[in-house]
N, C-alpha and C positions, 0 to 999 in steps of 0.2 A: 667274607669268599669271591673268587671271582665269580663274578655274575655271566658275564659273555661266555664264559667257560663252559657254563651248564646250560647256556640257551638250547644245545642241541638234543638234549633228555626231557623237553618241553612236551616231544615226540611220545613220549614214553606213555601209555592210558593211567598209568598209577598216577603219572605227572601232571594230568590236564588239568590246568587252571591254575597252576603253579606260578607261580614268579622265581624266573633264574637264581637267587637268591635264596629263597626259598629251597628250591631244587638242591641247589648246593648246600644247603641247609641239612637236608637229607643223605646227602651224598655223603656228609661229611659222616655219618652213622653206619657207613658201609667198608669194605676193606676191599681193595683189587684183589683178584685174584686170575691167575695165569691158570689153563688148561691146553696141554697135547693132544691131536688127535686120538681117539679113543680111553680118554679122560670120563670116567662115571661121572658127573658131578652131584646127581640125584640118581638112589634105588627105589626102585620099586618094592612096597613095602615099607618103606623105614619112613621112622617119625619125623613130619619137619622139624625144622631148628631153622633154616635159610630160605631165604628167598633169592633170587639171582634179574639182575638185567644185564643183558647182553651190552658190552663196551663197542666191541668189535668182535666178530668170529661166525661159527654156524656150529648148532648143534642139534641131536636129531631127541625126539621124545620117540620111547618105546618104550612096547605096553608087550610082556610075555603072552608067547601062545605056545606056550609045550614047546615043541622043537624049534617050531616057526618065530623068531620075535616078528614083533608088525610095527612100521617107522609110520605113526599118527600124525609126527606136525616133524618140518624142517622150521629152527626155528634164526633169526640172525639178526644183525647188530640193532638196536637198541627193545628188542622183546625182553619180555622179561616169563618167568616159570618160576615156581614152587611156592606163588604167593595165597594161593590155598591154604596153607598152613597159618598164615594172618589170623584166618575167620573160624577155622575146622583143625581139629586137632586128629582127623583123618591120616591113615598112614598114605604116604605116597602111590596113586595108583600106577605110575610109568615109571621108569629111568632117562634120564636125560643124559647123552652122550656126545661131547665133543667130535664135531666131523672134522672140522680144522683148527689149527692154534687158536683160542680165544682169550679174549680178557674180560671178565667178568666184575662185576660190581658186588658182591655176597652182602646181604642184610639180616641178621642176628634178627628171628623172630620175637626173642626174648625179648631185649633192646627195643625194639616194636612194640610189644607191648608194658614197656615200663616207660617208656614217652608217654604213651594215652593216658596213663596213669597221674604224669608229671601236674604240679599246679600252677606252670609256668602257661599261661594263656597262651603267647605268640608258638610256644612248641606245639603245644597241645591243636591249634586250630591248624597249622600247618599238617600234622600228624592226620590229624582228623579228615581234610583234605584229601591227603593222600588215601584213605579207606575210602571215602569217597570214589575215587579215583579206581581204586580195587574192584567196588560195588556195579559200576559201569560195566569195568573189561570181565567179571563175570557175566556181567547181562548180556553182554557182547558177546562171550565165546557160549554159552546156554542157547541165543536165537540160531546164531550159526549151526549147534550142532543140531539144533532143532531141524532147519532148513534143509541137513543134509540128511534126516533122516528120513522127512517127505520125499523130497529129490530121491 
């Protein structure tokens, strides 16, 4: 893998603490997806099948609220979404819609679960460290949510 090419992904919380070559190996299990403005990447209520990292672009997280959908967040370069599906089989609680033409990295949740079952210690260790990054990301989002509720 071309390690310097993947250095920019080291700021993705899921990849925190991983070396560029480890990030490259994980990205090797993903597919590039191009979406156009208005494309729905994740639909509220669907069962999780993939999680995504935004390589380039802008997407909105939208929660249906009857006739008035509410934008919960605007995500851009190197943000991730849908990663809760790695640890929960609950349905998506919001939709994610492209605002601009965007380039995403799509990761199969089933493939990541397979990687965690592999006997190859190097692959297992890398995926395990990514899952720890996921735990940190979830904790950070929970703290942020708690902070917003208090204020």
